[in-house]
C-alpha positions as CSV (number, residue, x, y, z in Angstrom):
1,X,17.4,-6.7,-15.7
2,X,18.5,-4.7,-13.7
3,X,20.1,-5.1,-9.2
4,X,15.9,-4.2,-7.7
5,X,15.3,-3.4,-4.3
6,X,12.5,-3.3,-2.9
7,X,11.2,0.7,-1.3
8,X,10.9,-1.2,1.8
9,X,12.4,-4.8,3.5
10,X,9.6,-6.2,4.3
11,X,9.0,-6.2,8.2
12,X,10.4,-3.4,8.1
13,X,8.0,-0.1,9.1
14,X,7.4,2.8,7.3
15,X,6.6,6.1,7.5
16,X,2.9,8.3,6.6
17,X,0.7,10.5,7.8
18,X,-2.6,10.3,9.6
19,X,-5.4,11.2,7.3
20,X,-7.5,11.2,11.2
21,X,-5.4,10.7,14.1
22,X,-4.7,7.3,15.1
23,X,-3.7,5.6,18.3
24,X,-0.5,3.5,19.0
25,X,-0.4,-0.1,19.0
26,X,-3.7,-0.7,16.3
27,X,-5.3,-1.3,12.8
28,X,-4.9,1.1,10.4
29,X,-5.6,1.5,6.6
30,X,-4.5,3.1,3.5
31,X,-6.4,6.0,3.1
32,X,-4.8,8.2,0.5
33,X,-0.6,8.2,-0.7
34,X,1.0,7.5,1.7
35,X,-1.7,8.5,4.1
36,X,-3.4,5.7,6.9
37,X,-5.8,5.9,9.1
38,X,-7.9,4.3,12.2
39,X,-8.7,0.4,9.6
40,X,-12.3,-0.2,9.3
41,X,-14.2,-3.4,10.4
42,X,-13.4,-5.9,7.2
43,X,-11.0,-3.8,5.9
44,X,-8.8,-4.9,3.2
45,X,-6.9,-2.5,4.0
46,X,-4.9,-3.0,6.2
47,X,-1.2,-1.9,6.2
48,X,-0.2,-2.8,9.9
49,X,0.0,-1.5,13.4
50,X,0.1,2.4,14.1
51,X,4.0,3.2,16.3
52,X,2.9,5.5,18.5
53,X,-0.4,8.1,19.4
54,X,-0.7,11.1,15.9
55,X,-2.9,13.7,15.5
56,X,-4.6,14.0,11.6
57,X,-1.8,15.9,9.4
58,X,1.5,14.3,11.2
59,X,3.5,11.5,10.4
60,X,2.8,8.2,12.3
61,X,5.5,4.7,12.1
62,X,3.0,2.4,10.6
63,X,4.9,-1.4,11.7
64,X,3.6,-4.1,7.8
65,X,2.8,-7.6,8.0
66,X,5.6,-9.3,6.5
67,X,5.3,-7.9,3.4
68,X,7.6,-5.6,0.7
69,X,7.6,-1.9,-0.5
70,X,7.6,-1.9,-4.2
71,X,7.5,0.3,-7.0
72,X,6.9,-1.0,-9.8
73,X,5.6,1.2,-13.3
74,X,2.0,1.6,-14.2
75,X,-0.4,0.2,-16.9
76,X,-3.3,1.7,-16.1
77,X,-3.7,4.2,-13.6
78,X,-4.1,2.7,-10.0
79,X,-5.2,5.1,-6.9
80,X,-3.8,4.5,-2.8
81,X,-6.3,1.7,-1.6
82,X,-6.7,-0.2,-4.9
83,X,-4.8,-4.1,-4.6
84,X,-3.1,-4.4,-7.5
85,X,-2.1,-7.9,-9.9
86,X,0.6,-8.4,-12.5
87,X,-0.3,-7.1,-16.0
88,X,2.6,-8.2,-17.7
89,X,6.0,-5.7,-20.0
90,X,6.9,-5.5,-16.5
91,X,3.2,-3.3,-15.0
92,X,0.8,-3.6,-13.5
93,X,-2.9,-2.4,-13.0
94,X,-5.1,-2.1,-11.2
95,X,-6.9,-6.0,-9.6
96,X,-10.6,-6.3,-9.9
97,X,-12.3,-7.8,-6.1
98,X,-14.8,-10.2,-7.3
99,X,-13.4,-11.3,-11.1
100,X,-9.8,-12.0,-11.4
101,X,-8.4,-14.6,-9.5
102,X,-7.6,-14.0,-5.9
103,X,-4.1,-16.2,-7.1
104,X,-3.5,-12.7,-9.1
105,X,-3.8,-10.5,-6.3
106,X,0.2,-8.7,-5.4
107,X,-0.5,-6.1,-2.9
108,X,-1.9,-2.8,-1.8
109,X,-1.7,0.4,-3.4
110,X,-0.2,2.4,-0.7
111,X,1.1,5.5,-3.4
112,X,-0.5,5.5,-6.6
113,X,-0.4,6.3,-9.6
114,X,-2.4,8.0,-12.6
115,X,-0.3,8.4,-15.3
116,X,0.6,4.5,-17.8
117,X,4.3,3.6,-17.4
118,X,4.4,6.3,-13.7
119,X,5.4,4.0,-10.9
120,X,2.9,3.1,-7.7
121,X,4.5,1.4,-4.5
122,X,2.5,-1.7,-3.0
123,X,2.5,-3.6,0.1
124,X,2.9,-6.7,-0.9
125,X,0.4,-9.9,-0.1
């Protein structure tokens, strides 16, 4: 297998686009491909803490937990905000909450992909 480096190393900040106004120092969740908004109560799409205030449509730095952002090919369509699991052949597929065993969850998709064989990006759990 060839060399691989995560898109963003664990614990490093990443830049997203605010889908709604966000306030620095508050939790944000994935709302679309490389987009975040204020985290809803009980969200399963939490990605980190906004590094500064940002109005909708502007870039915002997000301080993520220890996870890294990985880029892997999909075996089925995956949308931003969905959790993913390994699907064999070095690819990932949607993780089904309540059906799949929790131990199978790899992380949260931050940039989806509809085309099989193309890559999505996900924040490791």
